[in-house]
C-alpha positions in Angstrom: -65.4 19.5 -28.7 -62.2 17.8 -28.8 -61.1 16.4 -26.0 -57.5 14.9 -24.7 -57.6 13.0 -22.2 -55.1 12.9 -19.2 -54.3 10.7 -16.2 -52.0 8.8 -14.6 -50.7 5.4 -15.7 -47.6 4.0 -14.8 -48.1 1.9 -11.9 -51.2 0.8 -13.1 -52.5 -2.4 -14.6 -52.7 -1.9 -18.8 -51.5 1.2 -18.1 -55.1 2.4 -16.8 -56.1 1.7 -20.1 -59.9 0.5 -18.5 -60.3 4.0 -17.4 -59.2 5.7 -20.3 -61.4 3.7 -22.1 -64.5 4.3 -19.7 -63.6 7.8 -19.8 -63.4 8.1 -23.5 -66.6 6.2 -23.9 -68.6 8.7 -21.3 -67.5 11.5 -23.4 -67.9 10.4 -26.8 -72.0 9.6 -25.6 -72.1 13.0 -24.7 -71.1 14.2 -27.8 -67.6 14.9 -27.3 -64.9 13.6 -30.1 -62.0 12.5 -27.5 -58.0 11.4 -28.1 -56.0 9.1 -25.6 -52.4 8.7 -24.8 -53.2 4.8 -25.4 -54.2 5.8 -29.1 -51.3 7.8 -30.1 -48.7 6.3 -32.6 -45.2 7.9 -32.0 -43.8 9.0 -35.3 -40.9 6.9 -36.7 -39.6 10.4 -37.8 -38.4 10.8 -34.2 -34.5 10.3 -33.4 -35.2 7.3 -31.1 -36.4 5.4 -34.6 -33.8 6.5 -36.4 -30.7 5.3 -34.2 -32.9 2.3 -33.9 -33.0 3.3 -29.9 -36.2 2.2 -27.5 -38.4 5.0 -27.1 -38.3 7.3 -23.4 -41.0 8.6 -22.0 -40.3 12.6 -23.5 -41.0 10.6 -27.1 -44.0 9.4 -25.7 -44.7 12.8 -23.9 -43.9 15.0 -27.3 -46.3 12.5 -29.6 -49.1 13.0 -26.9 -48.3 16.8 -26.8 -48.9 16.8 -30.4 -51.9 15.6 -30.6 -53.0 17.4 -27.3 -52.8 20.3 -28.9 -55.0 19.6 -31.9 -57.8 19.4 -29.2 -60.4 22.2 -27.5 -59.2 20.6 -24.0 -58.1 18.6 -21.6 -60.0 16.0 -19.6 -58.0 15.1 -16.1 -59.0 12.1 -14.8 -58.9 11.1 -10.8 -55.2 11.0 -10.0 -53.4 12.9 -12.0 -51.7 15.1 -10.0 -49.5 12.3 -8.7 -48.4 12.0 -12.5 -46.0 14.2 -14.0 -46.8 13.5 -17.7 -50.5 14.7 -16.9 -48.9 17.5 -15.1 -47.1 18.4 -18.2 -49.8 18.6 -19.9 -51.8 20.4 -17.9 -49.1 22.9 -17.8 -48.8 22.8 -21.9 -52.6 22.7 -21.9 -53.0 25.9 -20.1 -49.6 27.4 -21.6 -51.9 27.0 -24.9 -55.3 28.6 -24.0 -57.1 24.7 -23.7 -60.1 24.4 -21.5 -59.5 22.7 -18.5 -61.8 19.9 -17.2 -61.5 17.6 -13.7 -63.1 14.7 -13.9 -65.5 14.5 -10.9 -66.7 11.0 -9.4 -68.9 10.3 -6.6 -66.0 8.7 -5.0 -64.8 12.0 -4.0 -67.9 13.2 -2.9 -67.5 17.0 -2.0 -63.9 16.9 -1.7 -62.4 19.9 -4.0 -60.2 18.6 -6.5 -58.4 22.2 -7.6 -57.3 25.1 -6.1 -59.7 27.3 -6.2 -56.7 30.0 -7.0 -55.7 28.5 -9.7 -57.5 30.5 -12.1 -60.4 29.8 -14.9 -60.9 26.1 -14.4 -64.3 23.4 -15.4 -66.7 21.1 -14.4 -67.3 18.6 -17.2 -70.4 17.7 -15.3 -71.3 20.0 -12.4 -73.3 17.6 -10.8 -73.2 13.9 -11.2 -76.6 12.8 -11.1 -78.1 9.2 -10.7 -79.9 9.7 -14.1 -76.9 10.4 -16.2 -74.6 7.7 -14.6 -77.8 5.1 -15.1 -77.8 6.3 -19.0 -74.2 5.6 -18.8 -74.6 2.2 -17.5 -77.6 1.6 -20.4 -75.2 2.6 -22.5 -72.1 0.8 -22.1 -73.7 -2.7 -20.7 -75.5 -2.7 -24.3 -72.6 -2.5 -26.0 -70.7 -5.3 -25.2 
């Protein structure tokens, strides 16, 4: 499945690049194709380029949304609900009929990461198992 990875970027070192890269590698290891906002370039035909202006936040969001709409689903990383961009991406994904997945980590334990009344949302992983984490650790550590 082709998945768009969404999450908080502002206020994090390197725009949270390390977390996005880890999520993409884990998803790729499980057989998914990933799209990260860190990998999306801006269209040189956009207004800011034609007018030699600095790109604005909405320029990046438009480029991200175009890329996201080519995917089958969106994966929301921890902290997504504090991110204006991730919330806008989620709204567009739901309106467009994309699958919505929430990245669940051990750090959250049994805490619910969603509102049960939101509709038909899915877990990417129903249960995080030590076996899966060991496989992922081995895969990432051997690739360095």
